[in-house]
N, C-alpha and C positions, 0 to 999 in steps of 0.2 A: 502608020507601020510603027512611028515612035509611040503613039498613042497607046498602044495596044501593050508595047513594052513598058510603057511605065505603071499602065495599070497591074500588068503583071508582078511589078518590081512590089508595088504597095500592097499587095495581097501578101506578099512570102514575109513582107517585114513582122506582121504580130507572131505569125509562127518561130521567126528567130528568136523574137523577145520573148515568148512561152517558153522555149526551149530553155534560153539564157537562164531563167529565173527557178527553172524545176527542181535545182538543188538546194534552194535556200529553206530553212525551216519555216514553218507557221509561227509566228512572232506571237499570236496571241495566245497560243497554248503551251510553247515552248520555251518562255522568258526565262525561267527559273530551273531550267534541266540543263544536265552535263551535256555540253555541243557534242561530246565524242559518244554519246548514248545512240541506242536504235532509237529511242524514243523522239531524238531529236530531228530524225530523215522521215518519222513516217508523217505522211500526209495525214491523216485524220486522227485526233488525239486520243490518249488511251483514257480509260474511265478512272476518274479520282479515287483512290482507294483508303481510307479513313485506318488508321491502327490506333486501338487502346490498348494503352497499357495499364495494369492496376498494380498499385503498390501496396501491400498489406504492412501495417504496422503493428508489431506486437510489445506489450507493455508486459514487463515481470516486475513480480513484487518483489519487493527488497525480502529477503530470509528474514532481516534484523529490522524488521518494522514494527515499533511500539504501536501503533495503531491497530495493526494486525493480531495482535493478542489481547489487545483491551475488549472486558465485555461489552454486547452490546444488548440493544434492548429484547432482541429474539433471542440472545443464552440467557436473558434473565426475566423472560415471560414469567416461569413457575415462581418465580418469588414477587413478581407482582408489584414492581417499583416503579418510580418516577426519576428520571434525571432529575439532579438538582443543579443546573446552568449546564454550560458548552462544555466538554471537554479541554484541559488546559494543556497547551504543552510549555513545561516547565521539569527542571531537573532539581532534583530535591537531596540533601547532603545527609540527611538523617532520619530515624523513625523517631516519633514521639516517644518510643516504649525504651527507656532507658538511654537514649539518644542515642540507639544504634546505627553506627555509622553506613552510607549507601556508596558504591561503588561511584567514582566518577566517571558519569554516563555523556555518550555524544548525541543521545536523543532520549526523550521521556514522555511521557504522556499522564495526567491525571484526571479521572471521572470518580463523580460523586452520585449517588443514587441513594432515594430517600423510599421508605417503607411507609405504608399507610399507620402503622402503628408510631411511627416517629423514628423509628431505629433508622440506622444511616449505615450505607455500603460504602466503601472507599475503594478504589483500585490505582496503585501505582505502578505501570509499565515503563522499564529502563532498559534501553541497549548501553552495555559496556563490556569492559577488556576482563574481569575478574573471573569471569566463568562462574562454572559452581562452587567456587571455594568462597563465594560473598555468603552462603547458606551458613558457612563455617564462622566465619566472620559474624554473623549475627548472634548464632549460639553465643558466641564469648560473649557479646557485648549484653546478652541479656542476663548476665550471671547477676547484674546490678541488683535484682532482685526487689526493689522498690524505686518508684521515681513519681516525680509530681508535675502535672499540667493543669494549667490554669486553676491554682488552687487543689486541686485535687491529686489524694494519694492512691495510687495505683501500685498493686503488688503483681510480680509475675507470678503465672500459674502454669507451671510446666507440666503439672500433672493433666491438665483438661489439652490432650491432646485429639487430632485427627489424622487419621492413615493419610500419607502423601499418595497420592495416586500413581500408577504406574507410566512411564512413558518420559518422564522430565529427568534430569540428571540429579537434582538435588532439591530436597524440601524441609520444611521446618513449620510446626504450628506452636502456638502457644497462646495463653488470654491473660489479660491485664486485671484484675477484677479491683472492684470499686463498687461500694453501698448504691450508689445512683446509677453510673453507666459504665458498665463494664463492658472490655472489648475483646474480640478473640480475632488472629491474623493467621494469615496463611501465605508463607512466602515460597515461590518455586522458582526455580533456575534451569533453562534451558539453552545449550551454547551461550551466546553474547546476552539473553534478554533474562530480565529478572519480573517477575509479577508477585505483587504483593497486594494481598485483598483481606481488606478489614472489616470486619462489622461490628458497630457498637449498638448494643441493644438495652433494653430495662432491665433484662437478667441475663445471669450469665449461660443457663438453659438454652434461652433464644440465640444468644451468640454463636454457642458452640453449633448448635443445631444446624444455623443459617453455612456458618463455613463447611460443615459436613456435606452439604448439599454442593455449596459453588466450588469444592475443591475439584471434583473429575471435570468439571465445567472448565474452570480457568488452565486445567491441564491439558486441555484438550484445545483450548485455544493457542498453547505454546507449541504443544507436537505438531499441530497444523503447519505451523512456520517452515519447517522441514519435509514434509510432503511434497 
């Protein structure tokens, strides 16, 4: 009789142990879960779901970016020019013509291009605080009449003008005559950006014609900054 009771007690013990452990979470799957969540008391683990978050970074071009107003190979395709060195980040204090002063700039870039004929195209773009008044200052400085650069005497020719394209705040064109290498220049201002384009050619007519072609292109680069 005692043997039967002992066997019966041994049979009940696993059931009691199983009942006592039934409320413990499955450590293999719920180690990192919140013990108070329903997932912690669920017998079977829930499927793992991976959430992917995409972050979009938007790059805004600065409105006052001198490089954005600089003429590129695409802009100058019709001129059939080649770059003469890499663009230079520098701030000029004056133009060679009459030593006309340029406004103090916070950022500036200068580029040089060459025609197959040997003519040279130069552009200077600067970010400054003078606004459109920079053009009036240039006009006043160009009253010098004549000036000398590298031993060559130049004479300002205000009669050689090119129409200023629409869309800019102010503009001015002039030529500097010399028997050997005359130049024609276009200066345009838009907001806080100044763009100066100069063509040095073998004849005054060639320099004038090039500036006439380049005027709307240079103006378009400036007006695109505010689009």
